[in-house]
C-alpha positions in Angstrom: 0.0 0.1 0.1 2.7 2.5 1.0 4.7 1.6 -2.2 1.7 2.1 -4.3 1.0 5.5 -2.7 4.6 6.4 -3.0 4.8 5.6 -6.7 1.7 7.7 -7.3 2.8 10.7 -5.3 6.3 10.6 -6.9 4.9 10.5 -10.3 2.4 13.3 -9.7 5.0 15.6 -8.0 7.4 15.0 -10.9 4.7 16.3 -13.3 3.8 19.1 -11.1 7.4 20.2 -10.1 8.4 20.2 -13.7 5.5 22.4 -14.8 5.8 24.8 -11.9 9.7 24.9 -12.5 9.2 26.1 -15.9 6.9 29.0 -14.6 4.3 28.1 -17.3 2.2 25.4 -18.6 3.9 22.7 -20.8 3.9 23.3 -24.5 2.5 21.0 -27.0 5.8 19.5 -27.9 6.6 19.1 -24.3 3.0 17.5 -23.7 3.6 15.1 -26.6 6.9 13.8 -25.2 5.6 13.4 -21.8 2.6 11.4 -23.0 4.8 9.3 -25.2 7.3 8.7 -22.5 4.5 7.5 -20.1 3.5 5.1 -22.8 6.9 3.8 -23.3 7.3 3.3 -19.6 4.3 1.1 -19.3 5.2 -0.8 -22.3 8.6 -1.6 -20.8 7.0 -2.7 -17.5 4.5 -4.8 -19.5 7.2 -6.6 -21.3 9.0 -7.4 -18.1 5.8 -8.7 -16.5 5.1 -10.8 -19.7 8.5 -12.5 -19.0 8.6 -12.6 -15.2 5.0 -12.9 -13.9 3.7 -16.3 -12.7 0.0 -15.4 -12.6 -1.7 -16.0 -15.9 -4.0 -13.0 -15.3 -1.2 -10.8 -14.7 0.5 -12.0 -17.7 -2.7 -11.4 -19.8 -3.0 -8.0 -18.3 0.6 -7.1 -19.3 -0.1 -8.3 -22.9 -3.1 -5.9 -22.9 -1.0 -3.0 -21.6 1.8 -3.5 -24.2 -0.7 -3.8 -27.2 -2.7 -0.8 -25.9 0.0 1.6 -25.2 1.9 0.8 -28.4 -1.2 1.6 -30.2 -1.8 4.8 -28.5 1.9 5.8 -29.0 1.6 5.0 -32.7 -1.3 7.3 -32.9 0.9 9.8 -31.0 3.8 9.6 -33.5 1.4 9.8 -36.4 -0.2 13.0 -35.3 3.1 14.8 -34.4 4.4 13.8 -38.0 1.3 15.0 -39.3 1.3 18.3 -37.4 5.1 18.6 -38.3 5.8 19.1 -34.5 9.0 17.7 -32.8 8.4 16.2 -29.4 10.5 18.1 -26.9 12.3 16.3 -24.1 12.0 18.0 -21.0 12.5 17.8 -17.2 9.4 15.9 -16.5 9.9 13.1 -19.3 13.4 12.8 -18.2 12.4 12.3 -14.4 9.8 9.9 -15.3 12.2 7.7 -17.4 14.7 7.7 -14.5 12.1 7.0 -12.0 10.8 4.0 -14.3 14.3 2.6 -14.7 14.8 2.3 -11.1 11.3 0.8 -10.6 12.0 -1.8 -13.3 15.3 -2.7 -11.8 13.3 -3.0 -8.3 10.7 -5.1 -9.8 13.3 -7.2 -11.8 14.6 -8.5 -8.3 11.2 -10.2 -7.4 9.8 -13.5 -8.2 6.6 -15.4 -8.3 3.8 -14.0 -6.3 5.9 -11.3 -4.9 6.5 -10.0 -8.3 3.1 -10.4 -9.5 1.6 -8.2 -6.5 4.5 -5.5 -6.9 3.7 -5.2 -10.6 0.0 -4.9 -10.4 0.2 -2.5 -7.4 2.6 -0.4 -9.5 0.3 -0.5 -12.6 -2.6 0.7 -10.4 -0.5 3.7 -8.9 1.0 4.6 -12.2 -2.4 4.6 -14.1 -3.8 6.8 -11.2 -1.0 9.2 -11.6 -1.0 9.4 -15.3 -4.7 9.8 -15.4 -4.6 12.6 -12.8 -1.9 14.3 -14.8 -3.9 14.0 -18.0 -7.0 15.4 -16.4 -5.5 18.2 -14.4 -2.3 19.2 -16.5 -1.8 17.7 -19.9 -5.2 17.9 -21.5 -6.0 21.6 -20.1 -2.6 22.6 -21.2 -2.8 21.2 -24.7 -3.6 23.8 -27.2 -3.7 21.7 -30.4 -7.3 20.3 -30.7 -6.1 17.1 -32.3 -3.6 16.4 -29.5 -6.2 17.5 -26.9 -8.5 14.9 -28.4 -5.8 12.1 -28.5 -5.0 12.8 -25.1 -8.8 12.6 -24.0 -9.0 9.2 -25.8 -5.9 8.1 -24.2 -7.3 9.1 -20.9 -10.5 6.9 -21.5 -8.3 3.8 -22.3 -6.1 4.4 -19.3 -8.9 4.8 -16.9 -10.1 1.5 -18.1 -6.6 0.0 -17.5 -6.5 1.3 -13.9 -10.0 -0.4 -13.4 -8.7 -3.7 -15.0 -5.6 -3.6 -12.8 -7.7 -3.1 -9.7 -9.8 -6.0 -10.6 -6.8 -8.2 -11.1 -5.4 -7.0 -7.9 -8.5 -8.0 -6.1 -8.2 -11.6 -7.5 -4.5 -12.0 -6.2 -4.3 -13.9 -2.9 
């Protein structure tokens, strides 16, 4: 429980601090990079879970995460190419990537049921944090209507992921 809460708070604070540090709302190129980075993070976690998980529901959930986040990231790449926008790396995306690498290394040391529980708890916390960031910062800050629409679609998908993860977690013993 504390790990899950800590991850959610850390992810949210990273998003909030970076935006505040810049003194302004993130730009569309920064938003695109943050959103893409968040997708890559979950794809990497899902691929690790597909290999390490011992529970078949966890493995199936991970497969769904990889598929869905890869699809959304493809749409994001197609959109930035269409708009001729170059996603801009920023303090938020860098901090998220570093935190995710640390978390993957931590999860990588676990096995069996301990891994399964830690992975699904992390997925719940991560999706809560990303969904909150989308609702409160990224969507309201996006100025391009197509980017805003893609983020809103992503939010609906990721809210479903959070519910799915909570359902899977409830089934673990």
